[in-house]
mmCIF file of the N, C-alpha and C atoms, coordinates in Angstrom:
data_MODEL
# 
_entry.id   MODEL 
# 
loop_
_atom_site.group_PDB 
_atom_site.id 
_atom_site.type_symbol 
_atom_site.label_atom_id 
_atom_site.label_alt_id 
_atom_site.label_comp_id 
_atom_site.label_asym_id 
_atom_site.label_entity_id 
_atom_site.label_seq_id 
_atom_site.pdbx_PDB_ins_code 
_atom_site.Cartn_x 
_atom_site.Cartn_y 
_atom_site.Cartn_z 
_atom_site.occupancy 
_atom_site.B_iso_or_equiv 
_atom_site.pdbx_formal_charge 
_atom_site.auth_seq_id 
_atom_site.auth_comp_id 
_atom_site.auth_asym_id 
_atom_site.auth_atom_id 
_atom_site.pdbx_PDB_model_num 
ATOM 1   N N  . MET A 1 1  ? 0.844  44.281 -45.541 1.00 0.00 ? 1  MET A N  1 
ATOM 2   C CA . MET A 1 1  ? 1.462  44.041 -46.825 1.00 0.00 ? 1  MET A CA 1 
ATOM 3   C C  . MET A 1 1  ? 1.130  42.614 -47.266 1.00 0.00 ? 1  MET A C  1 
ATOM 4   N N  . SER A 1 2  ? 0.592  42.461 -48.455 1.00 0.00 ? 2  SER A N  1 
ATOM 5   C CA . SER A 1 2  ? 0.223  41.130 -48.926 1.00 0.00 ? 2  SER A CA 1 
ATOM 6   C C  . SER A 1 2  ? 1.353  40.511 -49.737 1.00 0.00 ? 2  SER A C  1 
ATOM 7   N N  . ALA A 1 3  ? 1.452  39.200 -49.671 1.00 0.00 ? 3  ALA A N  1 
ATOM 8   C CA . ALA A 1 3  ? 2.491  38.494 -50.426 1.00 0.00 ? 3  ALA A CA 1 
ATOM 9   C C  . ALA A 1 3  ? 2.057  38.353 -51.872 1.00 0.00 ? 3  ALA A C  1 
ATOM 10  N N  . LYS A 1 4  ? 2.914  38.755 -52.790 1.00 0.00 ? 4  LYS A N  1 
ATOM 11  C CA . LYS A 1 4  ? 2.629  38.640 -54.210 1.00 0.00 ? 4  LYS A CA 1 
ATOM 12  C C  . LYS A 1 4  ? 3.706  37.763 -54.837 1.00 0.00 ? 4  LYS A C  1 
ATOM 13  N N  . PRO A 1 5  ? 3.343  37.007 -55.844 1.00 0.00 ? 5  PRO A N  1 
ATOM 14  C CA . PRO A 1 5  ? 4.366  36.194 -56.504 1.00 0.00 ? 5  PRO A CA 1 
ATOM 15  C C  . PRO A 1 5  ? 5.428  37.074 -57.144 1.00 0.00 ? 5  PRO A C  1 
ATOM 16  N N  . VAL A 1 6  ? 6.658  36.616 -57.119 1.00 0.00 ? 6  VAL A N  1 
ATOM 17  C CA . VAL A 1 6  ? 7.766  37.382 -57.672 1.00 0.00 ? 6  VAL A CA 1 
ATOM 18  C C  . VAL A 1 6  ? 7.615  37.512 -59.176 1.00 0.00 ? 6  VAL A C  1 
ATOM 19  N N  . TYR A 1 7  ? 7.207  36.441 -59.843 1.00 0.00 ? 7  TYR A N  1 
ATOM 20  C CA . TYR A 1 7  ? 7.030  36.448 -61.289 1.00 0.00 ? 7  TYR A CA 1 
ATOM 21  C C  . TYR A 1 7  ? 5.578  36.117 -61.604 1.00 0.00 ? 7  TYR A C  1 
ATOM 22  N N  . PRO A 1 8  ? 4.734  37.139 -61.746 1.00 0.00 ? 8  PRO A N  1 
ATOM 23  C CA . PRO A 1 8  ? 3.338  36.845 -62.055 1.00 0.00 ? 8  PRO A CA 1 
ATOM 24  C C  . PRO A 1 8  ? 3.225  36.140 -63.405 1.00 0.00 ? 8  PRO A C  1 
ATOM 25  N N  . LYS A 1 9  ? 2.213  35.315 -63.546 1.00 0.00 ? 9  LYS A N  1 
ATOM 26  C CA . LYS A 1 9  ? 2.024  34.576 -64.797 1.00 0.00 ? 9  LYS A CA 1 
ATOM 27  C C  . LYS A 1 9  ? 1.731  35.557 -65.930 1.00 0.00 ? 9  LYS A C  1 
ATOM 28  N N  . ALA A 1 10 ? 2.487  35.438 -66.980 1.00 0.00 ? 10 ALA A N  1 
ATOM 29  C CA . ALA A 1 10 ? 2.320  36.311 -68.140 1.00 0.00 ? 10 ALA A CA 1 
ATOM 30  C C  . ALA A 1 10 ? 1.386  35.641 -69.136 1.00 0.00 ? 10 ALA A C  1 
ATOM 31  N N  . ASN A 1 11 ? 0.768  36.468 -69.955 1.00 0.00 ? 11 ASN A N  1 
ATOM 32  C CA . ASN A 1 11 ? -0.061 35.929 -71.023 1.00 0.00 ? 11 ASN A CA 1 
ATOM 33  C C  . ASN A 1 11 ? 0.825  35.194 -72.010 1.00 0.00 ? 11 ASN A C  1 
ATOM 34  N N  . LYS A 1 12 ? 0.313  34.163 -72.641 1.00 0.00 ? 12 LYS A N  1 
ATOM 35  C CA . LYS A 1 12 ? 1.094  33.363 -73.584 1.00 0.00 ? 12 LYS A CA 1 
ATOM 36  C C  . LYS A 1 12 ? 1.000  33.949 -74.994 1.00 0.00 ? 12 LYS A C  1 
ATOM 37  N N  . LYS A 1 13 ? 1.088  35.270 -75.106 1.00 0.00 ? 13 LYS A N  1 
ATOM 38  C CA . LYS A 1 13 ? 1.061  35.937 -76.404 1.00 0.00 ? 13 LYS A CA 1 
ATOM 39  C C  . LYS A 1 13 ? 2.469  35.984 -76.972 1.00 0.00 ? 13 LYS A C  1 
ATOM 40  N N  . GLU A 1 14 ? 2.590  36.501 -78.168 1.00 0.00 ? 14 GLU A N  1 
ATOM 41  C CA . GLU A 1 14 ? 3.891  36.613 -78.823 1.00 0.00 ? 14 GLU A CA 1 
ATOM 42  C C  . GLU A 1 14 ? 4.844  37.429 -77.959 1.00 0.00 ? 14 GLU A C  1 
ATOM 43  N N  . ARG A 1 15 ? 6.076  36.918 -77.837 1.00 0.00 ? 15 ARG A N  1 
ATOM 44  C CA . ARG A 1 15 ? 7.066  37.577 -76.984 1.00 0.00 ? 15 ARG A CA 1 
ATOM 45  C C  . ARG A 1 15 ? 7.845  38.611 -77.775 1.00 0.00 ? 15 ARG A C  1 
ATOM 46  N N  . ASP A 1 16 ? 8.187  39.696 -77.107 1.00 0.00 ? 16 ASP A N  1 
ATOM 47  C CA . ASP A 1 16 ? 8.994  40.745 -77.709 1.00 0.00 ? 16 ASP A CA 1 
ATOM 48  C C  . ASP A 1 16 ? 10.395 40.197 -77.957 1.00 0.00 ? 16 ASP A C  1 
ATOM 49  N N  . PRO A 1 17 ? 10.920 40.315 -79.185 1.00 0.00 ? 17 PRO A N  1 
ATOM 50  C CA . PRO A 1 17 ? 12.250 39.769 -79.494 1.00 0.00 ? 17 PRO A CA 1 
ATOM 51  C C  . PRO A 1 17 ? 13.357 40.339 -78.608 1.00 0.00 ? 17 PRO A C  1 
ATOM 52  N N  . ASP A 1 18 ? 13.220 41.590 -78.181 1.00 0.00 ? 18 ASP A N  1 
ATOM 53  C CA . ASP A 1 18 ? 14.221 42.179 -77.291 1.00 0.00 ? 18 ASP A CA 1 
ATOM 54  C C  . ASP A 1 18 ? 14.251 41.461 -75.953 1.00 0.00 ? 18 ASP A C  1 
ATOM 55  N N  . PHE A 1 19 ? 13.087 41.075 -75.451 1.00 0.00 ? 19 PHE A N  1 
ATOM 56  C CA . PHE A 1 19 ? 13.029 40.360 -74.180 1.00 0.00 ? 19 PHE A CA 1 
ATOM 57  C C  . PHE A 1 19 ? 13.615 38.968 -74.313 1.00 0.00 ? 19 PHE A C  1 
ATOM 58  N N  . VAL A 1 20 ? 13.403 38.328 -75.450 1.00 0.00 ? 20 VAL A N  1 
ATOM 59  C CA . VAL A 1 20 ? 13.971 37.002 -75.675 1.00 0.00 ? 20 VAL A CA 1 
ATOM 60  C C  . VAL A 1 20 ? 15.494 37.093 -75.646 1.00 0.00 ? 20 VAL A C  1 
ATOM 61  N N  . LYS A 1 21 ? 16.049 38.091 -76.300 1.00 0.00 ? 21 LYS A N  1 
ATOM 62  C CA . LYS A 1 21 ? 17.500 38.274 -76.316 1.00 0.00 ? 21 LYS A CA 1 
ATOM 63  C C  . LYS A 1 21 ? 18.025 38.625 -74.932 1.00 0.00 ? 21 LYS A C  1 
ATOM 64  N N  . ALA A 1 22 ? 17.278 39.420 -74.183 1.00 0.00 ? 22 ALA A N  1 
ATOM 65  C CA . ALA A 1 22 ? 17.696 39.789 -72.835 1.00 0.00 ? 22 ALA A CA 1 
ATOM 66  C C  . ALA A 1 22 ? 17.706 38.557 -71.928 1.00 0.00 ? 22 ALA A C  1 
ATOM 67  N N  . GLU A 1 23 ? 16.722 37.694 -72.090 1.00 0.00 ? 23 GLU A N  1 
ATOM 68  C CA . GLU A 1 23 ? 16.653 36.475 -71.283 1.00 0.00 ? 23 GLU A CA 1 
ATOM 69  C C  . GLU A 1 23 ? 17.860 35.573 -71.584 1.00 0.00 ? 23 GLU A C  1 
ATOM 70  N N  . THR A 1 24 ? 18.209 35.463 -72.848 1.00 0.00 ? 24 THR A N  1 
ATOM 71  C CA . THR A 1 24 ? 19.380 34.672 -73.241 1.00 0.00 ? 24 THR A CA 1 
ATOM 72  C C  . THR A 1 24 ? 20.650 35.251 -72.629 1.00 0.00 ? 24 THR A C  1 
ATOM 73  N N  . ALA A 1 25 ? 20.782 36.569 -72.657 1.00 0.00 ? 25 ALA A N  1 
ATOM 74  C CA . ALA A 1 25 ? 21.959 37.229 -72.078 1.00 0.00 ? 25 ALA A CA 1 
ATOM 75  C C  . ALA A 1 25 ? 22.015 37.008 -70.567 1.00 0.00 ? 25 ALA A C  1 
ATOM 76  N N  . MET A 1 26 ? 20.878 37.051 -69.894 1.00 0.00 ? 26 MET A N  1 
ATOM 77  C CA . MET A 1 26 ? 20.849 36.829 -68.445 1.00 0.00 ? 26 MET A CA 1 
ATOM 78  C C  . MET A 1 26 ? 21.236 35.391 -68.101 1.00 0.00 ? 26 MET A C  1 
ATOM 79  N N  . GLN A 1 27 ? 20.790 34.438 -68.901 1.00 0.00 ? 27 GLN A N  1 
ATOM 80  C CA . GLN A 1 27 ? 21.151 33.046 -68.657 1.00 0.00 ? 27 GLN A CA 1 
ATOM 81  C C  . GLN A 1 27 ? 22.652 32.839 -68.849 1.00 0.00 ? 27 GLN A C  1 
ATOM 82  N N  . ARG A 1 28 ? 23.217 33.484 -69.872 1.00 0.00 ? 28 ARG A N  1 
ATOM 83  C CA . ARG A 1 28 ? 24.658 33.390 -70.118 1.00 0.00 ? 28 ARG A CA 1 
ATOM 84  C C  . ARG A 1 28 ? 25.438 34.018 -68.962 1.00 0.00 ? 28 ARG A C  1 
ATOM 85  N N  . ALA A 1 29 ? 24.962 35.157 -68.453 1.00 0.00 ? 29 ALA A N  1 
ATOM 86  C CA . ALA A 1 29 ? 25.619 35.828 -67.327 1.00 0.00 ? 29 ALA A CA 1 
ATOM 87  C C  . ALA A 1 29 ? 25.540 34.978 -66.059 1.00 0.00 ? 29 ALA A C  1 
ATOM 88  N N  . ALA A 1 30 ? 24.414 34.316 -65.850 1.00 0.00 ? 30 ALA A N  1 
ATOM 89  C CA . ALA A 1 30 ? 24.260 33.448 -64.673 1.00 0.00 ? 30 ALA A CA 1 
ATOM 90  C C  . ALA A 1 30 ? 25.229 32.275 -64.740 1.00 0.00 ? 30 ALA A C  1 
ATOM 91  N N  . GLN A 1 31 ? 25.392 31.716 -65.923 1.00 0.00 ? 31 GLN A N  1 
ATOM 92  C CA . GLN A 1 31 ? 26.328 30.599 -66.086 1.00 0.00 ? 31 GLN A CA 1 
ATOM 93  C C  . GLN A 1 31 ? 27.761 31.051 -65.803 1.00 0.00 ? 31 GLN A C  1 
ATOM 94  N N  . LYS A 1 32 ? 28.125 32.235 -66.292 1.00 0.00 ? 32 LYS A N  1 
ATOM 95  C CA . LYS A 1 32 ? 29.470 32.765 -66.036 1.00 0.00 ? 32 LYS A CA 1 
ATOM 96  C C  . LYS A 1 32 ? 29.675 33.024 -64.549 1.00 0.00 ? 32 LYS A C  1 
ATOM 97  N N  . ALA A 1 33 ? 28.638 33.503 -63.871 1.00 0.00 ? 33 ALA A N  1 
ATOM 98  C CA . ALA A 1 33 ? 28.735 33.757 -62.428 1.00 0.00 ? 33 ALA A CA 1 
ATOM 99  C C  . ALA A 1 33 ? 28.953 32.449 -61.670 1.00 0.00 ? 33 ALA A C  1 
ATOM 100 N N  . ARG A 1 34 ? 28.243 31.392 -62.085 1.00 0.00 ? 34 ARG A N  1 
ATOM 101 C CA . ARG A 1 34 ? 28.423 30.086 -61.431 1.00 0.00 ? 34 ARG A CA 1 
ATOM 102 C C  . ARG A 1 34 ? 29.835 29.558 -61.663 1.00 0.00 ? 34 ARG A C  1 
ATOM 103 N N  . GLU A 1 35 ? 30.344 29.711 -62.871 1.00 0.00 ? 35 GLU A N  1 
ATOM 104 C CA . GLU A 1 35 ? 31.706 29.253 -63.176 1.00 0.00 ? 35 GLU A CA 1 
ATOM 105 C C  . GLU A 1 35 ? 32.733 30.003 -62.330 1.00 0.00 ? 35 GLU A C  1 
ATOM 106 N N  . ARG A 1 36 ? 32.558 31.312 -62.234 1.00 0.00 ? 36 ARG A N  1 
ATOM 107 C CA . ARG A 1 36 ? 33.496 32.120 -61.446 1.00 0.00 ? 36 ARG A CA 1 
ATOM 108 C C  . ARG A 1 36 ? 33.407 31.762 -59.961 1.00 0.00 ? 36 ARG A C  1 
ATOM 109 N N  . ALA A 1 37 ? 32.204 31.528 -59.470 1.00 0.00 ? 37 ALA A N  1 
ATOM 110 C CA . ALA A 1 37 ? 32.028 31.146 -58.068 1.00 0.00 ? 37 ALA A CA 1 
ATOM 111 C C  . ALA A 1 37 ? 32.721 29.811 -57.793 1.00 0.00 ? 37 ALA A C  1 
ATOM 112 N N  . ARG A 1 38 ? 32.585 28.863 -58.731 1.00 0.00 ? 38 ARG A N  1 
ATOM 113 C CA . ARG A 1 38 ? 33.238 27.567 -58.583 1.00 0.00 ? 38 ARG A CA 1 
ATOM 114 C C  . ARG A 1 38 ? 34.759 27.728 -58.540 1.00 0.00 ? 38 ARG A C  1 
ATOM 115 N N  . GLN A 1 39 ? 35.291 28.593 -59.407 1.00 0.00 ? 39 GLN A N  1 
ATOM 116 C CA . GLN A 1 39 ? 36.738 28.809 -59.464 1.00 0.00 ? 39 GLN A CA 1 
ATOM 117 C C  . GLN A 1 39 ? 37.276 29.425 -58.178 1.00 0.00 ? 39 GLN A C  1 
ATOM 118 N N  . THR A 1 40 ? 36.478 30.281 -57.545 1.00 0.00 ? 40 THR A N  1 
ATOM 119 C CA . THR A 1 40 ? 36.931 30.975 -56.342 1.00 0.00 ? 40 THR A CA 1 
ATOM 120 C C  . THR A 1 40 ? 36.485 30.287 -55.056 1.00 0.00 ? 40 THR A C  1 
ATOM 121 N N  . GLY A 1 41 ? 35.640 29.242 -55.185 1.00 0.00 ? 41 GLY A N  1 
ATOM 122 C CA . GLY A 1 41 ? 35.219 28.486 -54.009 1.00 0.00 ? 41 GLY A CA 1 
ATOM 123 C C  . GLY A 1 41 ? 34.160 29.154 -53.163 1.00 0.00 ? 41 GLY A C  1 
ATOM 124 N N  . VAL A 1 42 ? 33.330 29.979 -53.774 1.00 0.00 ? 42 VAL A N  1 
ATOM 125 C CA . VAL A 1 42 ? 32.247 30.631 -53.031 1.00 0.00 ? 42 VAL A CA 1 
ATOM 126 C C  . VAL A 1 42 ? 30.901 30.185 -53.590 1.00 0.00 ? 42 VAL A C  1 
ATOM 127 N N  . GLY A 1 43 ? 29.847 30.429 -52.839 1.00 0.00 ? 43 GLY A N  1 
ATOM 128 C CA . GLY A 1 43 ? 28.505 30.063 -53.271 1.00 0.00 ? 43 GLY A CA 1 
ATOM 129 C C  . GLY A 1 43 ? 27.862 31.153 -54.107 1.00 0.00 ? 43 GLY A C  1 
ATOM 130 N N  . VAL A 1 44 ? 26.765 30.782 -54.759 1.00 0.00 ? 44 VAL A N  1 
ATOM 131 C CA . VAL A 1 44 ? 25.971 31.716 -55.552 1.00 0.00 ? 44 VAL A CA 1 
ATOM 132 C C  . VAL A 1 44 ? 24.584 31.761 -54.938 1.00 0.00 ? 44 VAL A C  1 
ATOM 133 N N  . VAL A 1 45 ? 24.078 32.958 -54.697 1.00 0.00 ? 45 VAL A N  1 
ATOM 134 C CA . VAL A 1 45 ? 22.752 33.135 -54.112 1.00 0.00 ? 45 VAL A CA 1 
ATOM 135 C C  . VAL A 1 45 ? 21.814 33.604 -55.216 1.00 0.00 ? 45 VAL A C  1 
ATOM 136 N N  . PHE A 1 46 ? 20.624 32.952 -55.313 1.00 0.00 ? 46 PHE A N  1 
ATOM 137 C CA . PHE A 1 46 ? 19.656 33.319 -56.345 1.00 0.00 ? 46 PHE A CA 1 
ATOM 138 C C  . PHE A 1 46 ? 18.247 33.014 -55.863 1.00 0.00 ? 46 PHE A C  1 
ATOM 139 N N  . LEU A 1 47 ? 17.282 33.478 -56.627 1.00 0.00 ? 47 LEU A N  1 
ATOM 140 C CA . LEU A 1 47 ? 15.873 33.282 -56.305 1.00 0.00 ? 47 LEU A CA 1 
ATOM 141 C C  . LEU A 1 47 ? 15.340 32.123 -57.127 1.00 0.00 ? 47 LEU A C  1 
ATOM 142 N N  . LYS A 1 48 ? 14.734 31.131 -56.461 1.00 0.00 ? 48 LYS A N  1 
ATOM 143 C CA . LYS A 1 48 ? 14.167 29.971 -57.158 1.00 0.00 ? 48 LYS A CA 1 
ATOM 144 C C  . LYS A 1 48 ? 12.796 29.688 -56.565 1.00 0.00 ? 48 LYS A C  1 
ATOM 145 N N  . ASP A 1 49 ? 11.793 29.705 -57.408 1.00 0.00 ? 49 ASP A N  1 
ATOM 146 C CA . ASP A 1 49 ? 10.417 29.450 -56.973 1.00 0.00 ? 49 ASP A CA 1 
ATOM 147 C C  . ASP A 1 49 ? 10.018 30.370 -55.813 1.00 0.00 ? 49 ASP A C  1 
ATOM 148 N N  . GLY A 1 50 ? 10.459 31.628 -55.875 1.00 0.00 ? 50 GLY A N  1 
ATOM 149 C CA . GLY A 1 50 ? 10.094 32.595 -54.861 1.00 0.00 ? 50 GLY A CA 1 
ATOM 150 C C  . GLY A 1 50 ? 10.878 32.481 -53.560 1.00 0.00 ? 50 GLY A C  1 
ATOM 151 N N  . ARG A 1 51 ? 11.891 31.633 -53.519 1.00 0.00 ? 51 ARG A N  1 
ATOM 152 C CA . ARG A 1 51 ? 12.690 31.444 -52.308 1.00 0.00 ? 51 ARG A CA 1 
ATOM 153 C C  . ARG A 1 51 ? 14.142 31.776 -52.604 1.00 0.00 ? 51 ARG A C  1 
ATOM 154 N N  . ILE A 1 52 ? 14.852 32.257 -51.598 1.00 0.00 ? 52 ILE A N  1 
ATOM 155 C CA . ILE A 1 52 ? 16.281 32.558 -51.737 1.00 0.00 ? 52 ILE A CA 1 
ATOM 156 C C  . ILE A 1 52 ? 17.047 31.269 -51.502 1.00 0.00 ? 52 ILE A C  1 
ATOM 157 N N  . VAL A 1 53 ? 17.927 30.930 -52.447 1.00 0.00 ? 53 VAL A N  1 
ATOM 158 C CA . VAL A 1 53 ? 18.676 29.673 -52.412 1.00 0.00 ? 53 VAL A CA 1 
ATOM 159 C C  . VAL A 1 53 ? 20.158 29.992 -52.563 1.00 0.00 ? 53 VAL A C  1 
ATOM 160 N N  . GLU A 1 54 ? 21.004 29.253 -51.842 1.00 0.00 ? 54 GLU A N  1 
ATOM 161 C CA . GLU A 1 54 ? 22.447 29.378 -52.008 1.00 0.00 ? 54 GLU A CA 1 
ATOM 162 C C  . GLU A 1 54 ? 22.975 28.085 -52.592 1.00 0.00 ? 54 GLU A C  1 
ATOM 163 N N  . GLU A 1 55 ? 23.661 28.198 -53.725 1.00 0.00 ? 55 GLU A N  1 
ATOM 164 C CA . GLU A 1 55 ? 24.264 27.047 -54.385 1.00 0.00 ? 55 GLU A CA 1 
ATOM 165 C C  . GLU A 1 55 ? 25.746 27.048 -54.028 1.00 0.00 ? 55 GLU A C  1 
ATOM 166 N N  . LEU A 1 56 ? 26.171 26.030 -53.281 1.00 0.00 ? 56 LEU A N  1 
ATOM 167 C CA . LEU A 1 56 ? 27.558 25.948 -52.842 1.00 0.00 ? 56 LEU A CA 1 
ATOM 168 C C  . LEU A 1 56 ? 28.382 25.120 -53.816 1.00 0.00 ? 56 LEU A C  1 
ATOM 169 N N  . PRO A 1 57 ? 29.667 25.434 -53.945 1.00 0.00 ? 57 PRO A N  1 
ATOM 170 C CA . PRO A 1 57 ? 30.514 24.668 -54.859 1.00 0.00 ? 57 PRO A CA 1 
ATOM 171 C C  . PRO A 1 57 ? 30.738 23.247 -54.341 1.00 0.00 ? 57 PRO A C  1 
ATOM 172 N N  . GLY A 1 58 ? 30.937 22.347 -55.267 1.00 0.00 ? 58 GLY A N  1 
ATOM 173 C CA . GLY A 1 58 ? 31.258 20.990 -54.837 1.00 0.00 ? 58 GLY A CA 1 
ATOM 174 C C  . GLY A 1 58 ? 30.389 19.942 -55.341 1.00 0.00 ? 58 GLY A C  1 
# 
């Protein structure tokens, strides 16, 4: 099995407006998840630069 990048480089052509709105919604959801994690004192696990990262409160 070969290693492939998680997010392959996309062409820099015009973006679909639906995808732009979906990206905005995902960013808003991620922010809400971080806020909730902070309130409850737990970490948030996410993918950054192809690596799994845990963001701890504090």
